[in-house]
N, C-alpha and C positions, 0 to 999 in steps of 0.2 A: 561408498557407489558417488561417479563421475557424475557432476551437478547439481547433487539436492545436499541442501546442507544437514551436517548433523545435528541431532534431535535425538534425546533419547527418551520425553517427556511425549512430546510433540508423536503421534500413528503416522507410519510411513506413507499410507496412501495420501491422510492431510497432506504428508508435505511431497509430496509428488505432484496433490492438488497445486498449492498455493504455485511451484514448480512451471505448471503447465500457464496459469493465471500470469503471473508475472513475465510470462513472452507473450502474452495475449498484450497486457498491460503495453508492453512495451513494443508493443506494434512487431514483434520478432511474426507472431500469425494474427494475422487481421479477420475478417467478418468475410464469411465463406471459404477460407481456407481450408483445407483438409490439416486434420491433428492424427502424429504417425501412431499409429496399432498398436493394439493390443500388446502383443506379439514384436513391435518394432523398440517401443518404450522400455520391454522390458531386455530386450539387447541394447539399448542404448547406455540406460541407467542402471543395470542386473538390481529390477527386484521381481519382485515373481506377476502369474498373469493376475492373480487374485489383489493385488496391489495396485496393478493400473487398471486392473477392471472397476475395483473400488472407486479410483479415484475419478477416474471419466464416468462415470452414472452421475456422481457428484456433484460436479460438472455439469450435466448435462441436467438433472435436477434443482440446478440453481442457475440454468436457461441462459450459461453460459456457451455449451456448448451446445452442437443438435446432430439425430444420431441421421443417421439415413439408410434404412435396410438394403443392404448388397451396395450399397458408397465407402460408406465411411463414417466417419466423426468429423464434422467441422464445427468453427466459430460461430455461432451467432452470428444473425445479420440484425442487430438493434429496430426492433420494430418502433413506425411510426405511428403515432395514435391523429386523428386529425382534430382540428382544431373547431369545439362548434361557434367558434366568432367567424368564422370560414361563412356562412350562408349561401353551402354549399358546392361554394365553388372549389376547388380543386387546387387551383391556382394560388387562389388565397390562401388555403390553408397551410400548404406545402411554405408562402411567404410569411409566418405567423408562427410557425415550426423552425425557419430560421433556419430551412430544408430547401434544395435549388428544383423546383421540376421541371420537368420535359412534356412533351408530349410527342408520338410518331406519330402521325396515318398513313396506317395501317394500307386499308383502302374506301373507296365514296362509289357508292351507286345506285341507278332506282335501282330498289326491290320488288315485287307486286307483296302487297300488306298485306299478311294473317289478321285472322277474323280480332284474333285480342287485341292487337296491335291498333288495325280497324274501327275500332270502335272506341279507345284512349284516346286516339286523337282524331275523330267524330269523320271520318271518311267510310266512302263506300267496301267492301269485301272484296280486298284485290286489286283496288287499284292502287297507281304506282307511291313509291316513297322516297325517302332520299335517304340512306343507310351509312353511318362513318362509321369505321370500326377503326380506335384507339387505342394506346399504349399507353399510361401514365406511369411514369418514373420520379423517383425524387433519390437528389444523391446520386442517379443514375442507375438505381437499384429497379427491374419492373413491378409495381406493385396493382397495376389493373388492366387487366383484359379489358375494353367497353367500348359498348352496342348503341350507337344510337338512329332513332329511328323520326323521319320528320316528315311530315304535308307539303306539299309542292308547291306552298308558299315561300316555303326554306331556301327555293331554286337556288337564290346564290349563292349558298353554300357549294355547290357543286363548280365555282371557280375561284372562292377565295382561297387563299395561304391559310391553313390551317395546323401549323407545326407550332408547339408553341403557342398556340392560340387560346388564349379564354374565352367561348363560346360565349357563354353569358358578356361578355362585353362586346364580340362582335352582334349578335343577336339587337344588343342594346342600340346599339349604333345604329344598325343597321334599317328595327323596326320599331322600333324603342320599350320594345319589350322588357323587364326586366321580371325573375322570377322570384314570387311569393310566397306559395306554396309545393312544398315534394312529399310523393303521399311513395311512402317505402315497403316493400316486401321482401323479405329476406328468407331465404331455405338453404342448405349446404349443396353444391354441384360436383360434378367427380370432371377434374379436367379433362376437356378431349386436348386431339390431338395441335388443332392453334391455340388453345391456351395454354397447352403444353409448351410450346415454342418459346412462343413471347414470352412470356413468365419467369421462362428459364425450372419448372419443377415439374417431374416425372407426368406421366400420362396417370390419367385418375385420383392423381392426387387428391383433398377437399379443396372449395372452392369459396369462401362466402360470397354470396348470388345476390343481388340486389336489385330487383326488377323496381322499377322510379317511373314518376310521371312527374316532368316539370309542368308546374301550372303559374302564368299571367296571372293579373287582376282579373276578377272575377267570375274563378275560377278556369279561366279557359286555359287550356290544355297546350302547350308548347312541344314539345316535345315525349317519346318514351325513351327507355333507354337499360341497358338491363349491362348491371356493371362486376366482372370476375376479379375477385378482389386473393391477392393472397395474405392472410391474416394475420400469419409469421412476419411477417414486413409491415403492413398496415392495417391499424386500424380505424375501422371507419365506426364514424361520432354521429347520434340522433340526439337535435335537440325536439323538444316537447315544446308545445305551443301554447 
């Protein structure tokens, strides 16, 4: 069999597993790359479909490959685990993970507040608020689509440079406020068209949704955000007080 070491003791599917794993470890297949299909592996390496299927399934079970229905099988992208020592800062968390953080500003505009968010921010229903939509990336991989809502007291955000900028640092510099407490509510949401386009996933894919109120001293709400997280790429961490 071309490409697979002969060994009558080790099962054939395990030898194929090792063959693919060696090429992943050696960089021939990189995270996110598509692996040859079962039929392609059969033709390339003269193995049966049962052998190819068993090897690919074991690689998927071990978290090395990810199967996507209708698209194929891909090398898994390593998931980043948020640092609990970062005090809610995405930028600081990435630095502690020895990873490169990036933030892309998708849009910023003044929108009418919906009742739920108005209550959180202590503003009249229907009053204007600043909405920022941002995409957070780790080592170039999009992991979080975030929507932030601020009262009009934060109007400086309409003019400030927000690409690759820590909002926490900017707010502290401009207003002397620092986040002290985070109220988080979790559920699972299906990716809409906008989320899917920016997070590079299919529409309807499950995303971890975090609804968060960021508070300063004296329980003062600074802002409210909704984060849509690709949990296969980024593991959200919560540290209890």
